[in-house]
C-alpha beads as a LAMMPS data file, in Angstrom:
LAMMPS data file: protein, C-alpha beads

196 atoms
195 bonds

1 atom types
1 bond types

-500.0 500.0 xlo xhi
-500.0 500.0 ylo yhi
-500.0 500.0 zlo zhi

Masses

1 110.0

Atoms # bond

1 1 1 -17.621 -10.239 -15.244
2 1 1 -17.467 -9.127 -18.868
3 1 1 -14.085 -9.457 -20.656
4 1 1 -12.157 -6.310 -21.583
5 1 1 -8.962 -5.820 -23.589
6 1 1 -6.585 -5.315 -20.640
7 1 1 -5.726 -7.194 -17.460
8 1 1 -8.029 -5.538 -14.937
9 1 1 -7.014 -4.898 -11.344
10 1 1 -9.079 -6.716 -8.713
11 1 1 -9.589 -5.100 -5.315
12 1 1 -11.546 -5.604 -2.144
13 1 1 -13.061 -2.656 -0.348
14 1 1 -14.338 -2.574 3.196
15 1 1 -16.490 -0.186 5.139
16 1 1 -15.169 -0.028 8.696
17 1 1 -17.102 0.730 11.864
18 1 1 -14.411 3.039 13.259
19 1 1 -14.738 6.825 13.551
20 1 1 -12.333 8.310 10.968
21 1 1 -12.372 11.656 12.802
22 1 1 -10.629 10.128 15.825
23 1 1 -6.903 9.752 15.197
24 1 1 -6.721 6.908 17.742
25 1 1 -9.025 4.892 15.459
26 1 1 -6.973 5.308 12.265
27 1 1 -6.416 2.008 10.464
28 1 1 -3.322 1.634 8.292
29 1 1 -0.570 -0.852 7.633
30 1 1 1.093 -3.068 5.072
31 1 1 0.465 -6.599 3.879
32 1 1 2.672 -8.942 1.857
33 1 1 0.376 -10.648 -0.643
34 1 1 1.400 -14.300 -1.186
35 1 1 0.905 -14.028 -4.969
36 1 1 1.893 -10.378 -5.387
37 1 1 -0.341 -7.608 -6.663
38 1 1 0.349 -8.204 -10.347
39 1 1 1.521 -4.627 -10.660
40 1 1 4.994 -3.627 -11.820
41 1 1 6.096 -1.281 -9.036
42 1 1 8.560 1.572 -9.614
43 1 1 10.601 2.045 -6.438
44 1 1 12.421 5.247 -5.508
45 1 1 14.973 5.134 -2.676
46 1 1 16.139 8.245 -0.840
47 1 1 19.670 7.342 0.250
48 1 1 23.237 8.619 0.335
49 1 1 24.322 5.330 -1.281
50 1 1 22.475 5.433 -4.627
51 1 1 24.653 2.841 -6.394
52 1 1 23.987 0.190 -3.751
53 1 1 20.220 0.829 -3.862
54 1 1 20.226 0.477 -7.669
55 1 1 22.147 -2.813 -7.365
56 1 1 19.388 -4.051 -5.034
57 1 1 16.734 -3.252 -7.662
58 1 1 15.675 0.359 -7.029
59 1 1 14.364 2.072 -10.164
60 1 1 15.530 5.468 -8.881
61 1 1 17.989 6.232 -6.079
62 1 1 19.658 9.339 -4.739
63 1 1 19.026 12.127 -2.283
64 1 1 19.301 15.851 -3.014
65 1 1 18.995 15.311 -6.796
66 1 1 15.721 13.369 -6.390
67 1 1 14.388 15.763 -3.753
68 1 1 14.787 18.684 -6.170
69 1 1 13.120 16.665 -8.994
70 1 1 10.157 15.899 -6.702
71 1 1 9.947 19.585 -5.692
72 1 1 9.700 20.375 -9.426
73 1 1 6.705 18.029 -9.777
74 1 1 8.307 14.745 -10.883
75 1 1 6.294 11.775 -9.580
76 1 1 7.165 8.857 -11.884
77 1 1 7.318 6.242 -9.097
78 1 1 4.860 4.133 -7.090
79 1 1 6.640 3.690 -3.747
80 1 1 9.267 5.788 -1.968
81 1 1 11.646 4.198 0.528
82 1 1 14.134 6.085 2.673
83 1 1 17.053 5.297 4.932
84 1 1 16.791 6.656 8.469
85 1 1 19.590 9.176 7.912
86 1 1 18.079 10.433 4.620
87 1 1 14.757 11.249 6.335
88 1 1 16.170 14.537 7.649
89 1 1 16.358 15.773 4.048
90 1 1 13.206 13.982 2.831
91 1 1 11.062 15.825 5.403
92 1 1 11.502 18.964 3.265
93 1 1 9.183 17.429 0.634
94 1 1 6.613 15.969 3.048
95 1 1 3.976 18.423 1.784
96 1 1 4.503 17.145 -1.765
97 1 1 4.685 13.402 -1.020
98 1 1 2.223 13.222 1.904
99 1 1 -1.028 14.078 0.073
100 1 1 -0.163 11.492 -2.607
101 1 1 0.474 8.777 -0.013
102 1 1 4.146 8.545 -1.021
103 1 1 5.869 9.930 2.088
104 1 1 8.128 7.269 3.653
105 1 1 7.025 6.415 7.210
106 1 1 8.256 3.849 9.746
107 1 1 4.666 2.622 10.308
108 1 1 4.303 1.752 6.609
109 1 1 7.713 0.064 6.630
110 1 1 9.088 2.514 4.053
111 1 1 11.746 4.000 6.359
112 1 1 14.379 1.284 6.699
113 1 1 18.117 0.822 6.791
114 1 1 17.728 -2.636 5.226
115 1 1 17.124 -1.231 1.742
116 1 1 17.671 -4.604 0.052
117 1 1 14.781 -6.353 1.826
118 1 1 12.647 -3.196 1.601
119 1 1 12.968 -3.174 -2.194
120 1 1 12.424 -6.945 -2.420
121 1 1 9.232 -6.784 -0.329
122 1 1 7.766 -3.924 -2.371
123 1 1 8.605 -5.619 -5.688
124 1 1 7.242 -8.974 -4.433
125 1 1 3.799 -7.587 -3.670
126 1 1 3.791 -5.615 -0.449
127 1 1 0.676 -3.472 -0.491
128 1 1 -0.052 -0.551 1.813
129 1 1 -3.577 0.016 3.125
130 1 1 -4.950 3.125 4.756
131 1 1 -8.432 4.125 5.846
132 1 1 -9.877 7.131 3.999
133 1 1 -11.907 10.011 5.472
134 1 1 -15.145 8.002 5.271
135 1 1 -13.819 4.962 7.154
136 1 1 -13.325 2.814 4.043
137 1 1 -10.293 0.822 2.904
138 1 1 -9.583 -0.480 -0.604
139 1 1 -6.781 -3.000 -1.214
140 1 1 -5.558 -4.361 -4.545
141 1 1 -5.500 -8.167 -4.359
142 1 1 -4.301 -8.958 -7.876
143 1 1 -5.168 -8.978 -11.550
144 1 1 -8.023 -10.574 -13.450
145 1 1 -5.521 -13.023 -14.992
146 1 1 -4.819 -14.522 -11.527
147 1 1 -6.436 -17.872 -10.738
148 1 1 -9.451 -17.798 -8.389
149 1 1 -7.289 -19.554 -5.766
150 1 1 -4.560 -16.879 -6.010
151 1 1 -7.123 -14.086 -5.648
152 1 1 -8.740 -15.865 -2.693
153 1 1 -5.406 -16.369 -0.886
154 1 1 -4.427 -12.730 -1.487
155 1 1 -7.860 -11.559 -0.276
156 1 1 -7.713 -13.711 2.872
157 1 1 -4.211 -12.398 3.660
158 1 1 -5.320 -8.770 3.165
159 1 1 -8.489 -9.223 5.260
160 1 1 -6.457 -10.834 8.047
161 1 1 -3.930 -7.948 8.009
162 1 1 -6.678 -5.318 8.125
163 1 1 -8.535 -7.189 10.886
164 1 1 -5.354 -7.341 12.973
165 1 1 -4.995 -3.550 12.569
166 1 1 -8.137 -3.033 14.635
167 1 1 -7.481 -0.081 16.983
168 1 1 -6.869 -0.931 20.650
169 1 1 -9.962 -0.477 22.758
170 1 1 -12.316 -0.336 19.744
171 1 1 -15.772 -1.677 20.618
172 1 1 -18.386 -2.676 18.087
173 1 1 -18.461 -4.159 14.611
174 1 1 -15.070 -3.501 12.976
175 1 1 -15.812 -4.534 9.365
176 1 1 -19.350 -3.438 8.444
177 1 1 -19.345 -4.579 4.808
178 1 1 -16.983 -5.915 2.169
179 1 1 -17.067 -5.864 -1.648
180 1 1 -14.890 -7.173 -4.477
181 1 1 -14.609 -5.526 -7.880
182 1 1 -12.381 -5.293 -10.922
183 1 1 -11.512 -2.139 -12.842
184 1 1 -14.432 -2.280 -15.276
185 1 1 -16.979 -4.234 -13.237
186 1 1 -19.589 -3.374 -10.651
187 1 1 -18.744 -4.354 -7.083
188 1 1 -20.129 -7.550 -5.593
189 1 1 -20.867 -7.785 -1.869
190 1 1 -18.979 -10.522 -0.040
191 1 1 -20.866 -12.372 2.685
192 1 1 -18.631 -12.954 5.696
193 1 1 -18.805 -13.706 9.392
194 1 1 -16.567 -11.234 11.195
195 1 1 -14.448 -12.389 14.110
196 1 1 -15.314 -10.187 17.091

Bonds

1 1 1 2
2 1 2 3
3 1 3 4
4 1 4 5
5 1 5 6
6 1 6 7
7 1 7 8
8 1 8 9
9 1 9 10
10 1 10 11
11 1 11 12
12 1 12 13
13 1 13 14
14 1 14 15
15 1 15 16
16 1 16 17
17 1 17 18
18 1 18 19
19 1 19 20
20 1 20 21
21 1 21 22
22 1 22 23
23 1 23 24
24 1 24 25
25 1 25 26
26 1 26 27
27 1 27 28
28 1 28 29
29 1 29 30
30 1 30 31
31 1 31 32
32 1 32 33
33 1 33 34
34 1 34 35
35 1 35 36
36 1 36 37
37 1 37 38
38 1 38 39
39 1 39 40
40 1 40 41
41 1 41 42
42 1 42 43
43 1 43 44
44 1 44 45
45 1 45 46
46 1 46 47
47 1 47 48
48 1 48 49
49 1 49 50
50 1 50 51
51 1 51 52
52 1 52 53
53 1 53 54
54 1 54 55
55 1 55 56
56 1 56 57
57 1 57 58
58 1 58 59
59 1 59 60
60 1 60 61
61 1 61 62
62 1 62 63
63 1 63 64
64 1 64 65
65 1 65 66
66 1 66 67
67 1 67 68
68 1 68 69
69 1 69 70
70 1 70 71
71 1 71 72
72 1 72 73
73 1 73 74
74 1 74 75
75 1 75 76
76 1 76 77
77 1 77 78
78 1 78 79
79 1 79 80
80 1 80 81
81 1 81 82
82 1 82 83
83 1 83 84
84 1 84 85
85 1 85 86
86 1 86 87
87 1 87 88
88 1 88 89
89 1 89 90
90 1 90 91
91 1 91 92
92 1 92 93
93 1 93 94
94 1 94 95
95 1 95 96
96 1 96 97
97 1 97 98
98 1 98 99
99 1 99 100
100 1 100 101
101 1 101 102
102 1 102 103
103 1 103 104
104 1 104 105
105 1 105 106
106 1 106 107
107 1 107 108
108 1 108 109
109 1 109 110
110 1 110 111
111 1 111 112
112 1 112 113
113 1 113 114
114 1 114 115
115 1 115 116
116 1 116 117
117 1 117 118
118 1 118 119
119 1 119 120
120 1 120 121
121 1 121 122
122 1 122 123
123 1 123 124
124 1 124 125
125 1 125 126
126 1 126 127
127 1 127 128
128 1 128 129
129 1 129 130
130 1 130 131
131 1 131 132
132 1 132 133
133 1 133 134
134 1 134 135
135 1 135 136
136 1 136 137
137 1 137 138
138 1 138 139
139 1 139 140
140 1 140 141
141 1 141 142
142 1 142 143
143 1 143 144
144 1 144 145
145 1 145 146
146 1 146 147
147 1 147 148
148 1 148 149
149 1 149 150
150 1 150 151
151 1 151 152
152 1 152 153
153 1 153 154
154 1 154 155
155 1 155 156
156 1 156 157
157 1 157 158
158 1 158 159
159 1 159 160
160 1 160 161
161 1 161 162
162 1 162 163
163 1 163 164
164 1 164 165
165 1 165 166
166 1 166 167
167 1 167 168
168 1 168 169
169 1 169 170
170 1 170 171
171 1 171 172
172 1 172 173
173 1 173 174
174 1 174 175
175 1 175 176
176 1 176 177
177 1 177 178
178 1 178 179
179 1 179 180
180 1 180 181
181 1 181 182
182 1 182 183
183 1 183 184
184 1 184 185
185 1 185 186
186 1 186 187
187 1 187 188
188 1 188 189
189 1 189 190
190 1 190 191
191 1 191 192
192 1 192 193
193 1 193 194
194 1 194 195
195 1 195 196
């Protein structure tokens, strides 16, 4: 790859053999990358106990005040966590957060009453993956400044997590193709032998 003046993001993308129109075949989940994603993540926590969340490392914490900011268009955060009790109020902004992939959900591990470990996992490199409308998934596996070994370990961990998210009862080839690319580079196909 040609050098550029910033630390490019490296990601793997996969084309899956599932039918994205069938909700039973939706593929989504989270993966904790062993070497992190290399991205500084701004974490917002919807909670009644804002001071405690800030002590645990949240960049923004609160409830009604943050909900009204989000309703007004404020989106200066990368991940939103919520306590179980705060979700009653957070549901009022589901139409704002949902389309941006920021709505806290139990399946993504972003609705939790253990806010401390939730924040730590997100800051340490927990990455969410979700299949798009075409049946493809893209996952950030690090930065160009990472060593090849770090990128490989992150990629293997992400591939394993996605493979284990295979829908129950799915028949056929799950991962059809896989590519790796950085921000300013073309993608390169990865040869692999899928486990069936």
